[in-house]
Structure formats: structure tokens, C-alpha cells
ZAMARGU-4260 file (C-alpha; in steps of 0.2 Angstrom, whole numbers, plus 5000, padded with zeros to 4 digits):
<rodrens>
0) 5160/4913/5063 | 5175/4922/5055 | 5176/4942/5063 | 5175/4948/5043 | 5152/4939/5045
5) 5152/4948/5062 | 5155/4962/5059 | 5143/4960/5044 | 5129/4953/5054 | 5135/4970/5067
10) 5132/4980/5049 | 5117/4971/5043 | 5108/4975/5060 | 5113/4995/5061 | 5107/4996/5043
15) 5089/4985/5050 | 5087/4997/5062 | 5092/5013/5049 | 5078/5004/5037 | 5063/5004/5050
20) 5066/5020/5059 | 5068/5029/5042 | 5048/5020/5039 | 5043/5027/5055 | 5050/5044/5047
25) 5043/5045/5030 | 5026/5039/5037 | 5027/5055/5049 | 5030/5070/5035 | 5020/5059/5020
30) 5005/5069/5020 | 5003/5090/5021 | 4988/5096/5021 | 4980/5111/5025 | 4977/5122/5040
35) 4962/5122/5051 | 4954/5143/5055 | 4944/5143/5066 | 4926/5149/5057 | 4913/5162/5064
40) 4893/5159/5064 | 4887/5165/5052 | 4901/5151/5039 | 4891/5140/5052 | 4876/5145/5049
45) 4877/5146/5029 | 4885/5126/5026 | 4872/5112/5020 | 4867/5096/5033 | 4865/5079/5025
50) 4850/5069/5033 | 4853/5046/5028 | 4837/5036/5019 | 4827/5024/5024 | 4825/5008/5018
55) 4815/4993/5026 | 4830/4980/5030 | 4817/4966/5026 | 4830/4954/5038 | 4828/4963/5058
60) 4809/4965/5052 | 4809/4983/5048 | 4813/4984/5065 | 4830/4994/5061 | 4834/5002/5043
65) 4848/5005/5031 | 4856/5021/5025 | 4856/5022/5005 | 4874/5026/4997 | 4869/5043/4997
70) 4862/5055/5008 | 4850/5068/5004 | 4855/5087/5004 | 4840/5099/5012 | 4841/5113/5011
75) 4855/5128/5015 | 4855/5132/5031 | 4847/5151/5033 | 4863/5164/5042 | 4852/5171/5052
80) 4849/5156/5063 | 4856/5160/5080 | 4873/5145/5085 | 4870/5139/5102 | 4885/5142/5111
85) 4891/5136/5129 | 4905/5132/5137 | 4911/5123/5152 | 4927/5120/5161 | 4938/5110/5146
90) 4928/5112/5130 | 4919/5125/5122 | 4904/5119/5110 | 4894/5124/5095 | 4876/5119/5094
95) 4869/5122/5073 | 4848/5125/5080 | 4846/5116/5062 | 4843/5098/5069 | 4853/5102/5085
100) 4870/5096/5078 | 4887/5099/5086 | 4894/5109/5072 | 4912/5114/5082 | 4924/5110/5097
105) 4936/5118/5104 | 4948/5109/5118 | 4950/5121/5131 | 4965/5113/5139 | 4976/5112/5123
110) 4982/5125/5116 | 4984/5124/5095 | 5001/5127/5097 | 5018/5127/5110 | 5011/5143/5120
115) 4999/5149/5111 | 4978/5157/5120 | 4973/5147/5105 | 4958/5133/5114 | 4965/5117/5099
120) 4950/5114/5088 | 4942/5097/5087 | 4927/5100/5076 | 4923/5114/5066 | 4911/5118/5049
125) 4924/5126/5038 | 4921/5121/5018 | 4940/5115/5021 | 4941/5107/5034 | 4921/5103/5039
130) 4921/5089/5054 | 4902/5090/5065 | 4894/5076/5071 | 4875/5074/5068 | 4861/5068/5075
135) 4843/5065/5076 | 4826/5058/5075 | 4819/5050/5056 | 4801/5049/5055 | 4786/5053/5040
140) 4781/5068/5053 | 4801/5073/5060 | 4808/5079/5066 | 4820/5072/5050 | 4814/5068/5034
145) 4823/5067/5018 | 4822/5086/5014 | 4830/5090/5028 | 4832/5095/5048 | 4822/5100/5060
150) 4824/5116/5068 | 4825/5118/5086 | 4823/5131/5096 | 4829/5135/5115 | 4828/5145/5127
155) 4846/5156/5128 | 4860/5154/5116 | 4872/5157/5127 | 4877/5143/5142 | 4890/5143/5155
160) 4894/5126/5167 | 4900/5137/5182 | 4910/5135/5198 | 4903/5119/5207 | 4887/5112/5194
165) 4889/5095/5192 | 4878/5096/5174 | 4872/5107/5163 | 4858/5105/5151 | 4854/5114/5135
170) 4833/5109/5132 | 4833/5109/5112 | 4811/5108/5106 | 4803/5104/5091 | 4785/5101/5088
175) 4778/5092/5071 | 4759/5100/5067 | 4751/5080/5072 | 4757/5086/5090 | 4771/5076/5092
180) 4783/5087/5105 | 4802/5081/5100 | 4816/5089/5117 | 4833/5086/5109 | 4845/5088/5127
185) 4862/5088/5128 | 4870/5087/5145 | 4888/5094/5150 | 4899/5088/5162 | 4912/5092/5173
190) 4932/5089/5169 | 4922/5078/5158 | 4928/5078/5137 | 4908/5066/5135 | 4890/5074/5131
195) 4873/5064/5133 | 4859/5067/5119 | 4844/5065/5129 | 4830/5064/5116 | 4808/5064/5124
200) 4795/5061/5112 | 4778/5065/5116 | 4764/5060/5108 | 4752/5071/5115 | 4745/5069/5094
205) 4727/5053/5090 | 4739/5045/5081 | 4754/5031/5083 | 4770/5040/5077 | 4784/5030/5076
210) 4804/5036/5069 | 4824/5029/5071 | 4835/5036/5080 | 4852/5042/5068 | 4870/5046/5071
215) 4885/5047/5063 | 4898/5057/5061 | 4906/5069/5046 | 4921/5075/5040 | 4935/5080/5024
220) 4951/5068/5024 | 4961/5085/5029 | 4971/5079/5043 | 4978/5093/5056 | 4996/5101/5056
225) 5005/5105/5069 | 5019/5116/5077 | 5036/5118/5065 | 5023/5113/5053 | 5024/5097/5054
230) 5010/5084/5049 | 5004/5079/5065 | 5008/5063/5061 | 4995/5044/5068 | 5000/5028/5069
235) 4982/5030/5060 | 4971/5044/5053 | 4951/5036/5050 | 4937/5030/5057 | 4933/5015/5066
240) 4923/5004/5073 | 4914/4992/5090 | 4903/4976/5089 | 4903/4961/5100 | 4915/4951/5090
245) 4926/4963/5082 | 4931/4977/5097 | 4941/4988/5086 | 4939/4988/5066 | 4948/5003/5056
250) 4935/5008/5043 | 4947/5021/5029 | 4944/5033/5020 | 4949/5025/5005 | 4938/5011/5010
255) 4925/5023/5009 | 4926/5028/4994 | 4923/5008/4987 | 4913/5002/4996 | 4896/5008/5009
260) 4897/4996/5026 | 4883/4992/5029 | 4883/4982/5047 | 4869/4974/5062 | 4880/4980/5078
265) 4871/4976/5093 | 4878/4993/5104 | 4895/4996/5103 | 4904/5013/5093 | 4908/5024/5082
270) 4924/5033/5080 | 4934/5047/5068 | 4952/5047/5073 | 4966/5058/5071 | 4981/5062/5082
275) 4980/5062/5099 | 4962/5065/5098 | 4947/5056/5093 | 4927/5058/5090 | 4915/5044/5094
280) 4896/5038/5095 | 4892/5025/5111 | 4873/5020/5107 | 4861/5014/5119 | 4870/4997/5126
285) 4856/4989/5120 | 4851/4994/5104 | 4854/4984/5089 | 4859/4996/5073 | 4861/4999/5059
290) 4882/5006/5055 | 4886/5013/5037 | 4896/5024/5027 | 4893/5033/5014 | 4906/5048/5006
295) 4897/5064/5000 | 4896/5073/4985 | 4906/5086/4990 | 4918/5075/4999 | 4911/5071/5016
300) 4916/5053/5025 | 4901/5048/5033 | 4901/5037/5048 | 4886/5033/5059 | 4872/5019/5064
305) 4854/5018/5064 | 4844/5011/5077 | 4831/5001/5081 | 4813/5010/5078 | 4804/5017/5091
310) 4786/5018/5094 | 4776/5029/5104 | 4756/5027/5106 | 4747/5041/5108 | 4747/5049/5128
315) 4762/5040/5126 | 4781/5046/5134 | 4795/5038/5131 | 4817/5043/5131 | 4830/5038/5121
320) 4849/5043/5123 | 4866/5041/5115 | 4885/5047/5122 | 4892/5059/5114 | 4916/5059/5114
325) 4926/5072/5109 | 4943/5074/5118 | 4958/5067/5120 | 4961/5053/5116 | 4967/5048/5137
330) 4964/5028/5138 | 4958/5029/5154 | 4944/5041/5149 | 4941/5033/5133 | 4938/5015/5145
335) 4924/5024/5155 | 4914/5031/5141 | 4914/5013/5133 | 4921/4999/5131 | 4938/4994/5118
340) 4935/5013/5112 | 4954/5016/5122 | 4959/5006/5108 | 4957/5020/5094 | 4976/5023/5107
345) 4987/5016/5092 | 5003/5008/5098 | 5005/4995/5082 | 5009/4978/5081 | 5021/4980/5098
350) 5009/4988/5107 | 5011/4975/5124 | 5028/4980/5123 | 5023/4999/5123 | 5008/4998/5134
355) 5022/4990/5149 | 5032/5005/5143 | 5017/5020/5146 | 5011/5012/5161 | 5028/5010/5170
360) 5032/5032/5162 | 5014/5033/5172 | 5017/5026/5185 | 5035/5035/5188 | 5027/5054/5184
365) 5012/5050/5198 | 5027/5053/5208 | 5038/5065/5197 | 5027/5077/5188 | 5039/5075/5174
370) 5035/5068/5157 | 5053/5070/5152 | 5061/5061/5171 | 5049/5046/5166 | 5056/5042/5149
375) 5076/5045/5159 | 5068/5033/5172 | 5058/5021/5160 | 5075/5018/5152 | 5085/5018/5167
380) 5071/5003/5173 | 5076/4995/5155 | 5096/4994/5158 | 5092/4988/5172 | 5080/4974/5166
385) 5092/4969/5154 | 5107/4972/5165 | 5115/4954/5169 | 5113/4950/5148 | 5119/4965/5145
390) 5136/4962/5156 | 5138/4945/5147 | 5137/4954/5131 | 5149/4966/5137 | 5164/4951/5144
395) 5162/4942/5126 | 5166/4960/5118 | 5181/4963/5130 | 5187/4947/5126 | 5183/4951/5109
400) 5194/4966/5108 | 5210/4959/5121 | 5211/4947/5104 | 5212/4956/5090 | 5230/4955/5093
405) 5232/4938/5087 | 5215/4939/5078 | 5225/4953/5063 | 5242/4940/5067 | 5229/4923/5059
410) 5226/4937/5043 | 5245/4939/5042 | 5250/4921/5042 | 5235/4911/5033 | 5236/4925/5018
415) 5223/4924/5004 | 5218/4908/5013 | 5199/4910/5020 | 5197/4894/5025 | 5213/4888/5037
420) 5212/4908/5043 | 5189/4903/5049 | 5195/4889/5053 | 5208/4895/5063 | 5197/4911/5072
425) 5185/4899/5078 | 5198/4887/5087 | 5204/4902/5095 | 5186/4908/5099 | 5186/4894/5106
430) 5198/4891/5115 | 5196/4905/5124 | 5177/4904/5128 | 5173/4922/5119 | 5157/4923/5113
435) 5155/4934/5093 | 5138/4934/5091 | 5130/4940/5109 | 5140/4956/5107 | 5126/4960/5095
440) 5112/4956/5106 | 5110/4972/5115 | 5105/4979/5099 | 5093/4966/5094 | 5084/4971/5112
445) 5085/4989/5106 | 5075/4989/5093 | 5058/4984/5099 | 5061/4996/5114 | 5066/5010/5104
450) 5051/5007/5093 | 5035/5005/5104 | 5045/5019/5113 | 5043/5029/5095 | 5025/5023/5094
455) 5023/5029/5115 | 5029/5042/5112 | 5021/5050/5096 | 5004/5041/5102 | 5002/5048/5116
460) 4992/5065/5119 | 5003/5066/5138 | 5017/5071/5128 | 5009/5084/5116 | 5020/5099/5120
465) 5023/5091/5138 | 5040/5101/5142 | 5056/5090/5151 | 5069/5105/5157 | 5078/5121/5149
470) 5078/5123/5129 | 5066/5104/5128 | 5046/5114/5129 | 5038/5098/5118 | 5043/5082/5119
475) 5033/5079/5102 | 5041/5086/5094 | 5060/5089/5089 | 5074/5095/5096 | 5072/5115/5088
480) 5092/5116/5092 | 5097/5099/5089 | 5106/5095/5103 | 5099/5080/5110 | 5103/5073/5094
485) 5121/5077/5093 | 5123/5072/5110 | 5113/5052/5102 | 5124/5054/5089 | 5141/5057/5104
490) 5137/5046/5112 | 5134/5033/5097 | 5152/5036/5095 | 5162/5034/5112 | 5153/5016/5113
495) 5157/5011/5095 | 5176/5014/5101 | 5173/5002/5114 | 5172/4989/5105 | 5183/4983/5094
500) 5184/4987/5075 | 5183/4978/5061 | 5198/4972/5052 | 5196/4975/5036 | 5197/4995/5034
505) 5179/4998/5020 | 5168/4991/5036 | 5179/5001/5051 | 5175/5016/5040 | 5156/5012/5039
510) 5157/5006/5058 | 5160/5026/5061 | 5153/5036/5051 | 5137/5027/5060 | 5137/5038/5074
515) 5137/5054/5061 | 5123/5046/5045 | 5111/5042/5064 | 5112/5059/5072 | 5105/5067/5055
520) 5093/5054/5050 | 5083/5057/5064 | 5089/5076/5070 | 5068/5081/5066 | 5062/5065/5077
525) 5053/5068/5097 | 5067/5075/5108 | 5057/5059/5119 | 5066/5048/5108 | 5084/5056/5105
530) 5081/5057/5126 | 5079/5039/5125 | 5093/5034/5117 | 5107/5047/5123 | 5102/5039/5137
535) 5101/5021/5133 | 5120/5027/5124 | 5124/5035/5139 | 5120/5020/5150 | 5127/5007/5141
540) 5144/5014/5137 | 5145/5015/5158 | 5140/4999/5160 | 5151/4993/5148 | 5166/5002/5152
545) 5163/4995/5170 | 5163/4978/5165 | 5182/4981/5153 | 5188/4989/5167 | 5183/4979/5179
550) 5190/4964/5169 | 5208/4975/5165 | 5211/4976/5184 | 5205/4957/5187 | 5220/4951/5174
555) 5235/4961/5182 | 5228/4959/5197 | 5232/4939/5191 | 5247/4943/5183 | 5254/4952/5197
560) 5251/4937/5208
</rodrens>
């Protein structure tokens, strides 16, 4: 293959990398939603609740139910009602006594911004960014009917999980006129983002009671913004469900706008996903539910499920329960909550490589205790894995660089006769046993690893506000002083200086401009990614220089003999 075609191929690889990474950057910066504001109890109380109506599903012999396309709007909640506040070591939750709905959750171990004392607000009841978790019992005589949700009573409005306390239970009570008592129990545990929701139904009337447990998540299509005004980019922002047939199925807000989900699923889960954080309802594993979606008139995207019919005979008491998770998207935590829930951490189409990279980083982090050094050491391990392949490539590049004067002489000799020049060049490569294409292998290897690491850095909550050293205090956002991008560009430039320049002046100028273009384009990419790229380029440069220096030394020794 002639030199000019090889150089075109090399340039094409760099351009491909630019296009891919530019697409990632555009996805990062494509939305500019409003910032979430913390709500007060009065604001939360002034909101409205939504209750799904029921229709019998004849295919399930009326044992399950389906939601119609639009919910019924209940009467406004009285501002005089007292919101119930619950505090543990990791979350601060607000529960509205109307329906016993979770209307606000703050994550105490995750600041809103770097060096801030304000906890990250996940669930909230602000009109612009409303995001709440509802649960209830649908029945002819309540607690929840087409007219709205029941108002529960509680012993107090402030609950705190004490140090050493294994669990905290918040009990809400309501009794219908017929004598059926409903106790809704929220269970909180230390260092746990999973909340147990249990209904105790005691029928003290002379008539049977029947109804259905429903669970739903409701939110506005308003992704939160992050530090420096950058949108918290995630591979996916929207809803998802799980079933035995399909462990992870995305349901975008766009899909909700066009179609209402109506699917019968045993067990499973329903989740709302955003950058770094997830909320999910998980029903009892033996329960069969009708999963549904709808969009309300005021723009609340709703994903939920209505369980099988529950029958309570006179004098009987039954329990039914579900789990609610609201917290960081940490794989180990999510796997314990429900099978497949860890799939809400979306590493993209190179997820196999991403999972392997993150696994290595976790193991290293458990020893060094710093995610920045984890990136550095994983980069070194990856370079070590491909050492022999890279060494072979660099030897070929060294040989190609030594042939440059002879190739230039051939070009001058044959002038415009490209056919003879090509033939002579190929013969020279064959004679000297040089494969010019092998010089492109390091670039080809780097592209999928680079992209996989990109997903790891932006999707793993562990890197959120994770410091490295000196001025790098957040590996998930860009270097505030742009030092790492400049260092990356310089390392790329030095590495290119070791390679033979293209014989065509225009191609040579293009290659020289590549480090500048890359530095400018990716200056606002995550600092962790720039750290990887800088370390990778630096190690590649040192390896290539060492190999070329060794070959030159060996050749000098050979000539001296």
C-alpha cells in the first residue's frame, strides 16, 4: 500500500475519533432545563394528587386491573395539613398525609454542588420540577377512590433514625366508615436508600373488602442541571421497566406522549432514571401487576403498576408490601433491591468493556482510595495488556521512519508516474519487512477503550465530585483551568513527532493540527477522561521512544562490528 494512502487512512482514523467524541459532547450539552428548587411544606401541600381509575381486565378474570389513559384529578390538599419529615443518616424524606405519598427526598451524602452543604434534591414537589412517588389502595370504600386519596393520621410529624437504631417505622392510619382499618407503614434503615412500604388491612366490618395496591412515579420532563451550569448528561433520561421476558426496557417520555403502556408483568420493577440517580418501585416478587404509563394534563409523566385484587374477609387481617428505592445508581446497591435494577446504569453499546474497566477501577480504588489514581493505574494496566501489540506497531513505525528518505527519493525518481511509484514503494516495504498499516493499530485499539471509559466516567456516580490532586477536585466535570486538556494536546504532539511525517505537505499540516483541534474540542470533557488520555499518550510516547532508541542502538552496534 503506498504511503499517501496509509497517511490518508491514519487521518481518517483521527477524524473518526473526532466525529465520535464530538457527537458525545453534543449529547452532553444538548439540553438546558430549569434548576430544581427546594420546596417548602406549604408549596408541597398546595399541589394536587392523581389517582388512577380502574377497569376490569377480562383476560385476567378481573383479578388484575388496568389504568385508563388519564387519571382523575383530586381535590386540592389543604395547606393546613402537616407534612411528615423523616431523617436517617443518608436521606431526608417528606411524606404527605394525603395518600401517604413521598413528595421529597434529599440525599444527605451527595451535595447539590461541589463544596456545598445543600443535599442533592431527588424527589420534590415544586410545580416546575415535580417528581414524587405515590402508593395507595384502590377500593370502592377507600382509602383511594376516583375522587381522591384518603388523609392519613400519624402520631407525630418528625421522625429521626437514631445512632445504633436498626430500623425506623413511620405508621400512618386511616379507617373507612364501614370499619376497615388501613395502616401504611414506611420502614427506614441506616445507610440504606431502600424504603419498605407495607399495608396492614384489618377488616372489622361485617362485609368483605376488596381492592388493589397501586404504585406510581410521577415527574416533569426536567433534567436537573449540574455544576458550572452544565446539564447533567446521562446516557438516558426517562423511565424503564423490567419483566421476566425483558430485564430492562426503556420507556422514553416521547413514547409516553404517543402511547399508553398496558402490560401484565409478574414481579419486575418500574423506575425513573436520571444522571447518577434512580428511583424505583419494586412490588412483591409473587405479585402480578398491570404496568401502565400516562401523561397528565399538566405535564406529569407517570409510570406505575396496579397489583392483583386483594380480598379481606370480615374479621381477617392481611399484609401486602412493596419496596421503594430512591438514591444513587450504585450497582451493588441496586442488585440487592431487585434483579436487573443495576441495568439502569447505562454504559452504552460498549458496556462489556465499560463494566470490565469499572471493575478494575473499583478493585484499585479499594486499595489506593482515590479515583484519579485508579484511572492512572487502569490506564497503565491497559497499556501493559497491549504492550506486545503496541511494541510490534512501534517497531514497524520506526522502520517506516527510516525508509522515509528512500521513499522521498523514489517519489522524485518516478515523478508523476504514480503506478511505478506505488509498485516501487510496495517492493521496498516487502524487502525491508515493514508493515505500514500496523502503525494504525494503537489508534484502532484506543477508540473503543476511550469511548467505554467515557461512559464509565460520566455514568458512574462514584466519580461525581470525586477529587484527584491539586486543582482537580471533580473528575466528572471539566478541568477549570484547562491544564489537563493542554497537557493531553502536548503529549499527542510529542507522540506524533516520533512518527514519520506524511510526504504530502498538506497531509503533514493536517496531522500537525490534530493536537490543537483535539485540545480545543475536548477542553470541557470530564477531567477524568483527559487524565486517561494524557497518561495513555505519555506512556505510548515513552514506549515508542524506548523501542526506537533500542533499535537505533542495536543497529549502531551491528554496524560497528
